[in-house]
Structures are given as C-alpha cells and as structure tokens.
C-alpha positions in Angstrom: 93.4 112.0 130.2 93.9 108.5 131.4 96.6 108.4 134.1 96.6 104.6 134.3 99.5 103.0 132.3 98.5 101.1 129.3 98.1 97.3 129.5 99.1 95.8 126.2 98.0 92.4 125.0 99.3 90.8 121.9 96.9 90.5 118.9 99.6 88.9 116.7 103.4 88.6 116.4 105.3 87.3 113.4 108.8 87.7 112.0 107.5 90.8 110.2 106.1 92.7 113.1 103.6 92.6 116.0 100.3 94.2 116.9 99.3 94.9 120.5 96.1 96.5 121.9 95.4 98.5 125.0 91.7 97.9 125.6 91.5 100.6 128.2 92.6 103.4 125.7 91.2 101.7 122.6 94.5 101.9 120.8 96.2 99.3 118.6 100.0 99.6 118.5 101.4 98.2 115.2 105.2 97.6 115.2 106.8 96.9 111.9 110.6 96.7 112.0 111.8 100.1 113.1 108.3 101.8 112.6 105.6 102.1 115.2 102.0 103.1 114.3 99.2 103.8 116.7 95.5 103.5 115.6 92.1 103.8 117.2 90.5 100.4 117.0 88.1 101.4 114.2 90.9 102.8 112.1 93.0 99.7 112.6 90.1 97.5 111.6 89.7 99.5 108.4 93.4 99.2 107.6 93.3 95.5 108.4 90.4 95.0 106.0 92.2 96.9 103.2 95.4 94.9 103.7 93.5 91.7 103.8 91.8 92.5 100.5 95.1 93.6 98.9 97.0 90.5 100.1 94.2 88.2 98.7 94.5 90.0 95.3 98.3 89.8 95.4 98.2 86.1 96.2 95.7 85.4 93.4 97.9 87.3 90.9 100.9 85.3 92.2 99.2 82.0 91.7 98.2 83.0 88.1 101.8 84.1 87.5 103.2 80.7 88.8 100.8 78.8 86.6 102.0 80.7 83.5 105.7 80.4 84.4 105.6 76.7 85.0 105.6 73.9 82.5 104.1 70.4 82.3 105.9 67.3 81.2 103.8 65.0 79.2 104.9 61.4 78.7 104.1 59.7 75.5 104.3 56.1 74.4 104.7 57.2 70.8 108.2 56.9 69.3 109.6 59.6 67.2 111.2 58.4 63.9 
C-alpha cells in the first residue's frame, strides 16, 4: 500500500468535467458533474478510445442530419409567367 499522498496533475478540464492522473499510483480520476470514476491507466485509455470512436460516429451522423435538414436557395434569372 502506498502511504504517500497522491499527486494529481490535470489531463483535461472542460465545462463538462475534468480528468486528473496520479502517476505514482497509475490511476486516472474522471470527474463528471457529481460523479467520480477511478480507472487504472490502461482501462482509462480503453474507455477514451471507445468514447472517441463513438463521438466521431455521432458527429458524422449529426453532419449528415444537418445536411438533410437544411435547404439551398437557388437564384434564377428566369421569370415566371
């Protein structure tokens, strides 16, 4: 058991949450709103890879949805009679 207190360094911080790491223990602390999760580094990296893939797919789907939902104005020099 490590008797030394953890030294946390920030990996990221946004409005949504923050991720900190203790390199001595090899633990990543993920804080999202009122929830706190603790991962071994390898587990965190696996989760991060999964979330990255999911967010890329969600963004791609959102772009396609935005293209379908929009419209294009076409100007014509032709007069309607």
